[in-house]
C-alpha positions in Angstrom: -0.2 0.3 -0.2 2.8 2.3 0.9 4.8 1.4 -2.0 1.3 2.2 -4.1 1.1 5.5 -2.5 4.9 6.4 -3.4 4.3 5.7 -7.2 1.2 8.1 -7.0 2.8 10.6 -5.6 6.0 10.5 -7.6 3.9 10.9 -10.6 1.9 13.5 -9.8 4.8 15.4 -9.1 6.6 14.5 -12.5 3.3 15.8 -14.1 3.7 18.7 -12.1 6.8 19.3 -13.0 6.5 18.9 -16.9 3.4 21.1 -16.9 5.8 23.9 -15.2 8.4 23.1 -17.9 6.1 24.0 -20.5 5.6 27.9 -20.9 2.0 29.5 -21.5 1.4 30.7 -24.8 2.4 34.4 -25.5 -0.6 36.5 -25.6 -2.1 37.1 -29.0 -0.6 40.2 -30.8 -2.3 42.1 -33.9 -0.6 42.9 -36.9 -2.2 45.6 -39.7 -1.0 46.3 -43.4 -3.2 48.4 -45.4 -6.9 46.8 -45.2 -5.4 43.2 -43.8 -5.1 42.5 -40.5 -3.7 39.3 -38.8 -3.0 37.7 -35.4 0.1 35.9 -34.1 2.1 34.9 -31.1 6.0 35.5 -30.6 7.0 32.3 -29.6 10.6 33.1 -29.9 10.4 36.6 -27.6 8.6 34.4 -25.2 10.6 31.4 -25.3 8.0 29.1 -25.7 7.2 25.9 -27.7 4.8 26.4 -30.2 4.0 22.8 -30.3 3.2 22.2 -26.5 2.3 25.7 -25.3 -0.7 26.4 -28.0 -3.9 24.8 -29.1 -3.3 23.4 -33.0 -6.3 24.9 -34.1 -5.0 28.4 -32.7 -1.5 27.9 -34.3 -3.2 26.8 -37.6 -5.5 30.1 -37.4 -2.8 32.4 -36.5 0.1 30.7 -39.4 -2.7 31.1 -41.9 -3.7 34.8 -40.7 0.2 36.0 -41.2 0.4 34.1 -44.7 -2.9 35.8 -45.8 -1.7 39.1 -44.8 1.6 38.5 -47.0 -0.2 37.3 -50.1 -2.4 40.2 -49.8 0.2 42.4 -50.1 1.8 40.3 -52.5 -1.3 41.2 -54.8 -1.9 44.7 -54.1 1.7 45.6 -54.8 1.8 44.2 -58.2 2.9 45.9 -61.6 5.5 48.2 -59.4 7.5 48.6 -62.7 4.5 49.7 -64.6 4.4 53.2 -63.6 0.8 53.9 -65.5 -0.5 50.6 -63.6 -4.1 52.1 -61.9 -3.6 52.7 -58.2 0.5 52.8 -58.5 0.6 55.5 -56.1 -1.2 53.6 -53.6 0.6 50.9 -54.4 4.2 52.6 -53.3 2.8 54.0 -50.2 2.1 50.0 -49.1 5.2 49.1 -50.3 6.9 51.8 -47.9 4.6 50.7 -45.0 5.3 47.3 -45.4 9.2 47.9 -45.7 9.4 49.1 -42.3 6.6 47.4 -40.2 6.3 43.6 -42.7 10.2 42.5 -41.8 9.8 41.7 -37.7 6.5 39.9 -38.5 8.4 37.6 -41.0 11.1 37.0 -38.7 8.3 35.6 -36.1 6.6 33.8 -39.0 9.4 31.9 -40.0 10.3 31.2 -36.6 7.4 29.9 -35.6 7.3 27.4 -39.2 10.8 26.3 -38.0 9.7 25.4 -35.0 6.5 23.7 -36.3 8.8 20.7 -37.9 9.3 19.7 -34.4 5.6 19.2 -33.4 4.0 15.5 -33.8 0.8 17.1 -35.5 3.1 19.1 -38.2 1.6 16.4 -40.9 -2.0 16.4 -39.5 -4.8 18.9 -41.0 -4.3 22.0 -42.8 -0.4 22.1 -41.3 1.3 20.8 -44.5 0.1 23.2 -46.8 0.2 26.1 -44.6 3.6 25.5 -43.8 4.4 25.1 -47.6 2.5 28.5 -48.0 4.2 30.0 -45.6 7.6 29.0 -46.7 6.8 30.1 -50.3 5.3 33.4 -49.5 8.5 34.6 -47.2 10.5 34.2 -50.4 8.2 36.5 -52.7 7.7 39.1 -49.9 11.6 39.3 -49.9 12.1 39.5 -53.7 9.2 42.2 -53.7 11.0 44.0 -51.3 13.9 44.6 -53.7 11.7 45.5 -56.3 10.9 48.6 -54.4 14.2 51.0 -54.6 14.1 50.6 -58.7 10.1 51.3 -58.5 10.8 54.5 -56.2 13.5 55.7 -58.2 11.8 55.4 -61.6 8.8 57.3 -59.9 11.1 60.2 -58.6 12.8 60.4 -62.1 9.3 60.4 -63.9 8.6 63.4 -61.8 11.8 64.9 -62.2 10.8 64.8 -65.9 7.7 65.9 -65.6 8.8 68.9 -63.7 11.7 69.6 -66.0 9.0 70.0 -69.2 6.6 72.0 -67.0 9.4 74.1 -66.0 11.4 74.8 -69.2 9.3 78.5 -70.1 10.7 79.7 -66.9 13.7 78.8 -67.2 13.9 79.9 -70.6 13.0 83.7 -69.2 15.4 83.3 -66.5 17.9 83.1 -69.2 17.2 86.0 -71.1 16.6 88.2 -67.9 20.0 87.1 -66.7 22.5 87.1 -70.1 20.5 89.5 -72.3 21.1 93.2 -72.2 18.0 95.7 -71.9 18.3 96.5 -75.7 19.6 93.9 -77.8 21.4 94.8 -80.8 20.2 92.9 -84.2 23.0 91.0 -85.5 25.1 90.3 -82.0 25.1 87.1 -81.5 24.4 87.1 -78.1 23.1 83.2 -77.4 21.8 83.2 -73.9 19.9 79.7 -73.9 20.1 76.3 -75.2 18.0 73.1 -74.7 17.8 69.6 -76.4 14.0 68.4 -76.1 13.1 64.8 -76.2 13.3 64.1 -79.5 16.8 65.0 -79.9 15.6 68.5 -81.3 18.4 71.1 -80.6 18.3 74.7 -80.3 20.0 78.0 -79.5 18.1 80.8 -78.7 20.0 84.5 -78.8 19.1 87.7 -77.3 18.2 89.8 -80.2 15.4 87.3 -81.5 17.4 84.9 -83.7 17.1 81.2 -83.3 19.2 77.8 -84.8 17.6 75.0 -84.5 19.0 71.4 -85.3 17.1 67.9 -86.1 18.6 64.8 -84.7 19.0 63.8 -88.4 19.7 67.3 -89.6 22.1 70.2 -90.1 21.9 73.4 -88.0 19.3 75.9 -89.5 19.3 79.9 -88.9 15.2 80.7 -87.9 15.0 84.6 -87.8 12.6 86.7 -86.3 9.6 88.4 -88.0 9.5 91.8 -89.0 13.3 92.3 -89.6 14.0 95.7 -91.8 16.4 95.9 -95.0 18.9 97.8 -92.7 18.6 95.1 -89.8 19.1 92.1 -92.4 22.2 94.1 -93.6 24.0 93.6 -89.9 23.0 90.0 -89.7 26.1 87.4 -90.5 24.0 84.2 -90.9 27.0 82.0 -90.1 28.0 83.9 -87.0 24.7 82.7 -85.2 25.8 78.9 -86.5 29.2 79.1 -85.3 27.9 80.1 -81.7 25.4 77.2 -81.8 28.4 74.8 -82.8 30.5 75.8 -80.1 28.2 76.2 -77.1 29.5 73.3 -74.7 26.8 70.8 -75.2 27.2 69.6 -71.4 25.6 72.9 -70.8 22.2 72.3 -72.8 19.3 72.0 -70.9 18.2 68.2 -70.8 15.6 66.0 -69.7 16.7 64.1 -67.0 17.7 60.4 -67.5 19.1 59.4 -64.4 19.4 59.5 -60.7 21.8 60.5 -58.1 24.4 57.9 -57.0 23.5 58.7 -53.3 20.0 57.0 -54.1 18.0 59.2 -52.0 15.4 59.4 -54.9 16.0 63.1 -56.1 16.1 63.0 -60.0 19.3 64.8 -61.8 20.2 66.0 -65.4 22.2 64.4 -67.6 23.8 67.4 -68.2 24.3 71.0 -66.6 21.2 73.7 -67.2 21.6 76.2 -70.2 22.6 79.4 -68.5 24.2 81.6 -71.0 27.3 82.0 -73.0 29.7 78.8 -72.7 
């Protein structure tokens, strides 16, 4: 009788010690990204075993919600490289948000999926598909993050190009105010502004109203202003304008921005310095 009581006491102590050794499941935490919501438990931070401290159905639900949040993020950030895709600005905003907030959740998810391999129920129910899909999504999200810098740079360049187009008249007017005298003399080849258009057309503007144009596949041509008198025409030497245009430093022509700074700050730079008066 005494031996039986001793065995029962020892068995009870073993059960109690085993229960104490298994830490309770950590509290449920909430994560939101855009319109997505996910519930998860940080077993790594709590130093808890997901196999022993969590109900399998709870664990399956938690892993599924995180998988769902990652899958929705991927769907809602498709076509990042297509700047004309519908809702592209919204996609970029979601990408920026996810880049900041999602990696820590992914680390928790990766840890739990790795620990799932040791669970006795790992091959039951939906767990095999949950684990497979989770590992797949982790790789796809990381790949999407790698697309982010290129997409952001492309948007910055497009915005800089639009700004360049919109501000052309003001840059030209500012150059004229800076480099031209109040009363330009006809026949004086004071070149104040030069620009190369997107289609390759080059133009050089002179203070007396003359313009030299050169198409991408042609030779420079002098265009005279309207209303010239016979006396004015006598002072004009066409070759002088063509020579001035030819000698203008190409690097100082006003051109569409075509590249981004190596600093990666997202602000576009011009492929050459904007035109500003005699070279």
